[in-house]
N, CA, C and O of each residue as an XYZ file, in Angstrom:
248
protein
N      98.658     81.147     29.914
C      97.707     82.514     30.234
C      96.063     82.158     29.273
O      95.526     82.797     28.368
N      95.830     81.416     29.677
C      93.840     81.884     29.459
C      92.951     83.231     29.592
O      93.153     83.972     30.555
N      92.146     83.489     28.801
C      91.700     84.695     29.097
C      90.194     84.287     30.101
O      89.574     85.200     30.646
N      89.927     83.409     30.181
C      88.454     83.125     30.762
C      87.281     83.085     30.315
O      86.208     83.108     30.917
N      87.749     82.960     28.154
C      86.518     83.412     28.173
C      86.494     81.317     26.963
O      87.500     80.629     26.789
N      84.948     80.939     26.405
C      84.706     79.624     25.764
C      85.060     80.330     24.671
O      84.862     81.494     24.323
N      85.925     78.911     23.935
C      86.530     79.199     22.494
C      85.556     80.215     21.383
O      85.834     80.971     20.453
N      84.548     79.857     21.914
C      83.308     80.372     20.821
C      83.228     81.820     21.103
O      82.662     82.553     20.291
N      83.941     82.470     22.592
C      82.979     83.447     22.559
C      84.655     84.814     22.521
O      85.739     84.479     22.998
N      84.443     86.065     21.941
C      85.424     86.797     22.380
C      85.863     87.254     22.708
O      85.177     88.162     23.177
N      87.292     87.446     22.990
C      88.310     87.727     24.049
C      88.532     89.111     23.612
O      89.379     89.367     22.757
N      87.404     90.511     24.467
C      87.566     91.365     24.330
C      89.159     92.401     24.383
O      89.413     93.454     23.798
N      90.247     91.335     25.603
C      91.564     92.396     25.309
C      92.485     92.017     23.404
O      93.524     92.496     22.948
N      91.533     91.034     22.806
C      92.136     90.836     21.726
C      91.361     91.469     20.787
O      92.244     91.964     20.088
N      90.514     91.734     20.380
C      89.483     92.477     20.213
C      90.131     93.711     20.143
O      90.639     93.857     19.031
N      90.303     94.599     20.848
C      91.060     95.848     21.334
C      92.437     96.122     20.601
O      92.627     97.122     19.909
N      93.599     94.897     20.876
C      94.944     95.089     20.271
C      94.954     95.161     18.363
O      95.798     95.621     17.595
N      93.612     94.482     18.103
C      93.134     94.207     16.668
C      92.665     95.106     16.124
O      92.703     95.076     14.894
N      92.076     96.190     16.750
C      91.697     97.552     16.871
C      92.978     98.609     16.407
O      93.058     99.494     15.556
N      93.761     98.146     17.234
C      94.803     99.418     18.125
C      95.895     99.025     16.951
O      96.760     99.886     16.792
N      95.966     98.203     16.352
C      96.565     97.717     15.571
C      95.931     98.075     13.525
O      96.626     98.418     12.569
N      94.711     97.847     13.575
C      94.549     97.917     12.271
C      94.260    100.085     12.411
O      93.983    100.846     11.483
N      94.448    100.385     13.701
C      94.093    101.864     13.170
C      95.764    102.492     13.369
O      96.151    103.658     13.296
N      96.395    101.470     13.591
C      98.585    102.043     13.512
C      98.156    102.108     11.715
O      97.828    103.121     11.097
N      98.318    100.339     11.029
C      98.646    100.370      9.940
C      98.164    101.432      8.983
O      98.693    102.129      8.117
N      96.766    101.258      9.553
C      95.469    102.083      8.680
C      96.461    103.697      8.607
O      96.757    104.183      7.515
N      96.944    104.474     10.172
C      97.813    105.617      9.826
C      99.284    105.341      9.144
O      99.558    106.087      8.204
N     100.305    104.307      9.531
C     101.258    104.578      8.967
C     101.149    104.454      7.123
O     102.187    104.634      6.486
N      99.502    104.060      6.191
C      99.785    103.886      5.599
C      99.006    105.380      4.560
O      99.032    105.831      3.415
N      98.565    105.573      5.509
C      97.672    107.125      5.219
C      99.169    108.327      4.915
O      99.307    109.168      4.026
N      99.854    108.046      5.755
C     101.181    108.871      6.135
C     102.503    108.537      5.010
O     103.533    109.169      4.776
N     101.901    107.119      4.391
C     103.556    106.441      3.783
C     104.445    106.740      4.651
O     105.424    107.479      4.543
N     104.093    106.177      5.461
C     105.327    105.389      6.261
C     105.719    104.228      5.614
O     104.993    103.611      4.835
N     106.686    103.960      5.873
C     107.417    102.672      5.183
C     107.374    101.507      6.155
O     108.306    101.568      6.957
N     106.505    100.377      6.339
C     106.095     99.117      7.691
C     106.309     97.951      7.169
O     106.854     97.865      6.069
N     106.006     97.102      7.711
C     105.966     95.970      7.359
C     105.123     95.357      8.203
O     104.552     95.958      9.114
N     104.919     93.537      7.849
C     104.047     93.253      8.468
C     104.391     91.718      8.504
O     104.533     91.391      7.326
N     104.531     90.954      9.075
C     104.877     89.739      9.706
C     104.467     88.820     10.328
O     104.062     89.048     11.468
N     104.414     87.062      9.647
C     103.472     86.394     10.204
C     104.623     85.248     11.072
O     105.638     84.932     10.451
N     104.471     84.836     12.082
C     105.341     83.451     12.998
C     104.506     82.353     12.321
O     103.340     81.959     12.334
N     105.716     82.040     11.700
C     105.205     80.357     10.390
C     105.519     79.547     11.239
O     105.043     78.455     10.929
N     106.542     79.465     12.925
C     106.797     78.119     13.181
C     107.886     78.462     14.294
O     108.602     79.432     14.042
N     108.103     77.774     15.513
C     108.637     78.111     16.892
C     109.298     76.977     17.378
O     108.645     75.960     17.613
N     111.091     77.038     17.646
C     110.922     75.766     18.565
C     111.617     76.609     20.036
O     112.500     77.388     20.396
N     110.345     75.690     20.566
C     110.975     75.855     21.782
C     110.297     77.223     23.014
O     109.068     77.271     23.055
N     111.023     78.188     23.886
C     110.342     78.537     23.872
C     110.299     79.875     23.677
O     111.407     80.375     23.479
N     108.973     80.940     23.664
C     108.792     81.806     22.104
C     107.838     82.720     22.496
O     106.809     82.353     23.064
N     108.164     84.293     22.162
C     106.778     85.150     23.038
C     105.626     84.917     22.234
O     104.511     85.199     22.672
N     105.845     84.258     20.703
C     104.528     84.244     20.385
C     104.075     83.210     19.221
O     104.590     83.041     18.116
N     103.044     82.623     19.760
C     102.808     80.496     18.845
C     102.999     81.192     17.040
O     102.955     82.376     16.709
N     103.246     79.770     16.003
C     102.863     79.926     15.004
C     101.393     80.928     14.725
O     100.386     81.131     15.404
N     101.735     81.282     13.735
C     100.631     82.347     13.439
C     100.145     83.456     13.437
O      99.466     84.014     12.574
N     100.618     83.926     14.784
C     100.667     85.413     15.553
C     101.654     86.053     14.262
O     102.629     85.770     13.565
N     100.708     87.048     14.485
C     101.069     88.550     13.495
C     102.197     90.032     13.771
O     102.112     90.389     14.946
N     102.822     90.587     13.244
C     103.390     91.723     14.275
C     103.771     92.515     13.599
O     104.372     92.052     12.629
N     103.671     94.316     13.663
C     104.007     95.203     12.461
C     104.847     95.658     12.806
O     105.086     95.148     13.900
N     105.728     96.550     12.524
C     106.876     97.656     12.585
C     107.336     98.282     10.996
O     107.302     98.105      9.778
N     107.828     99.241     12.242
C     107.891    100.593     11.600
C     109.157    100.798     11.680
O     109.888    100.388     12.582
N     109.507    101.516     10.631
C     110.936    102.745     11.426
C     110.651    104.659     11.943
O     110.320    105.727     11.428
N     111.064    104.069     13.309
C     110.202    105.070     14.573
C     112.101    106.657     13.763
O     113.286    106.538     13.451
N     110.931    107.925     13.871
C     111.899    108.477     13.841
C     110.935    109.173     13.937
O     109.850    109.345     13.382
N     112.216    110.019     15.730
C     111.226    111.306     16.843
C     110.743    112.810     15.754
O     110.113    113.748     16.242
């Protein structure tokens, strides 16, 4: 799937996702919530994210 932007053009959706991720990580850090950040280093076959993609996860407490 392509965003319709040239390689040197910023993708507004990607920027928004990064903003949300940075905000969430900052909030979790300020609240001293445990979380982890991981990077996909390789994939095999069909994968939802390519190598180099990052994700963050935390424990859910209602």
